[in-house]
N, C-alpha and C positions, 0 to 999 in steps of 0.2 A: 813302697806304696806306688802304683802307677798312676800316670795322669789321667787314665781311663776311669779312675775311682771318683774324680772330682767333674763337675758340670763345667762345660765351656762357658766363657762370658757370654756368648750370644743366647745360649738356652738359659742361663741364669737371668739376662735382662728380660727375656720373654715371660719367665716365671714372676719376676718382681712386677712386671706390667700387669699381668693377669690377677696377681694377687691384690695389687693396689685398685684395680678396676673392681674386684669382688668386694673389697672392703668399702669403697665408694657406695656401691649398690647396697650393701648391708646397712650403711648408715642412713639410707634413705627409706627403709623399711618402716612400716607402721609400728611394728614391735620394737625396733631400736628407738624410735622418736618417743615411745611411751616408756622406755627404760632408760633412765639416765646413766646408770651404771654400766649398761651394755654399750651405750653410746660413748662414754668415757674410754671404755676398754678398746673399742674400735678406732677412736682418735688415737690413742697411744700406739695401737698396732700400726695405723697408717704412718705416724710420725716415724716410728723405727724402721718400716720398710722403705720409706723415702730416704732415710738417713742412709741406709746400706745401698740403696740403688744409686744414690749420688757417690757413694765411695766407690762403687763397681765401675762407674761410668767416668770418673773423672780423668780428663784428658785422654779418653780412650776414642781410637778412631771407630771402634765397633759400635759405640754410642751414636756417633753420627751417621753411620751407615744405617743402624736400626731405625733411627727417626727419620731417615730420607734426607737430612741436612746435607750430607756429604754431596749426594748427586745434585741438589739445588746449588750448592757452592760451586761445584765443578762446572755446571752448566753457566752459572753467572760469569765465573772466571773465563770460559772460553768466548762467551758473548762479547765481554769486555775487551779481551786481547784481540778481537777481529775488528773492534769499533772504530 
């Protein structure tokens, strides 16, 4: 099985982010608010997505790059080193 059969971390992070945002959006819909079973399912879905998102980003430089944190930290370090 080749590495091409599996998504890269960066594309997986993008998918997790989009799915979590979509679940958040669905949780705010009128239909969901009126249906407690659907809301419970969406909450369980979000918990599961966040759990695996956290696992895929744990101690990963890709997570920091994807969230923009790395560039902020690099900029801060450069400013402080010239200070």
